[in-house]
N, C-alpha and C positions, 0 to 999 in steps of 0.2 A: 727572573732576569729582565724580562721586558718591562715589568712594572718599574723596576729601579731605573732603567734607561729612560722611561717616560719622565721620571722625576729629575734625572741628572743631565740628560742631553735630549731635549725635546726634538730638536731638528733631526738627530740620528734616529730617534724612535719613529718620527713621522716618515722618514725615508724608508725605514724597515717595514712599516705598516703599508706604505704605498707599494713596495715591491711585493709583499705577501698578497695584497689584493690583486695586483696586476697578474701575478703568477697563479692566482687562485689557490693559495695555500692557507686554508682556514686555520690549520693547527699552529701557524706562526703569528696569527692575529692576537692582539691584546684587546679582547672583546670589551672588557670592563672600561678601559680608558677610552677606547674608540667610541663607545656609547656615550660616555660622559662628554667627550669632545663634541659629538654631534648634537647632544641635547643643549650644550652650553652655547653653541654658535661659534662663529669665527672670533678668536681673541683679538684680532686686528680691528674688527668692527667695534668691539667693546672698547678698546683703547681709544679709537678715534672718537667715539661718542663722548667718552670722558674728557678727551682733549678739548672738544668743542666747549664744554661747560667750563673747564679749567681756564682756558685761554680767554673766554668771554669775561669771566670775573677778574682775571688779571688786567684785561683791557679796561674794565670799568674803574679799577683802582688807578690805572695809568692815566685815564682821561678825566674822570670825575673826581679830581683831587679835593673838591670842596664838599663832597658828600658827607652827610652827618655820620658820626661814629657808629650808630646803630645799623646803618646801611652797610658800612664797610665791614662791620663785624660779621654780617651775614655772608658777605663775599669771601672774607678770610676763611670762614668755616667751610664754605663750598670748595674753595681752592684746596684746603687741606684734605678734604674728603676725596676729591677727584684725583689729586696728586697721589694719595695713598693707593687708590685703586689702580692707577697706572703703574706705580712702582711695584705693586704686588704682581701684576700681570708680567711686568718686565723681568721679575725674578723667577717667575714660573715658566715663562716661554722665552727661550733664548733669542728667537727670531724677532721678538718685539724691539730689541735694541737696534737692529738693522732697519726696522720698519719706521721707527719714531721720526726721523727727519722728514720723510715723505708724508707721514701721517700728520705732522704739524702743518706742513704746507697744504695738505688737503683739507684739514680741519679749520684752518684760519679763516677762510671766507665765511663759513657758517658761524664761527665764533664772533667775528666782527658784526655780522648781521644780527646775531642774537644780542650782543652788547648794545648795539644801536637801538634795537627794538625795545629791550628792557629799559633803556634810559629814557625812552619816551613816556614811560609810566611814572617817571619821577615827578614829584610835586615841584613845579617851577619856582615856587616861593621859597623852598628850602634848598634846592639844588639847581644850579644853573643848567638849563637845558642845552645840550651840546649839539653842534652841527655835525652831520655825518662825516664831513671832511676832517674833523678832529681825530677820528679813529683811523690810524695808519692803514694803508692799503696792503702792506705786507707786515708780517709778524715782527714786532719790535723786540721780541724776547728771544734769547738763545735757548737751545735745548737744555743746557745746564741750568739756566735760570728757571725754566718751566718746571724742571724736576727737583729743584733744590727746596727741601723742606723749610728752610729758613729764609727764603727770598720772596719778597713782595715788592711790586713797584712803589716807589715813594713819590 
């Protein structure tokens, strides 16, 4: 029963496990999934680190419109990979949906910093080097755009 709750209602499962721990009732603990969770780490941290990379590459597409196709292709691939990771976590952990807006807000400054840093490695003869001020100070993308498999900045 507990295993199925872990799969179907993560928040409820987590609450049940918290109560069982607090009340020192080891027979009510889902040891296998608790161990997996502890080994995996906090899914919110994992989502946020994927958001940093995803948003950084969305920003590069948004700002560096004149980048060569081979560069953009690399960004598209990274966007797809990190979007997929976030969407998988979102489907596995129901709390991720509630966490995403604040995670985007938290991840954006690091994503902006990463996009700016990576843009400095660009060859100025092939790609116009951008000023930091060209990267928006707040996220220009909506949550639905960030998670939409078919959306990329034009």
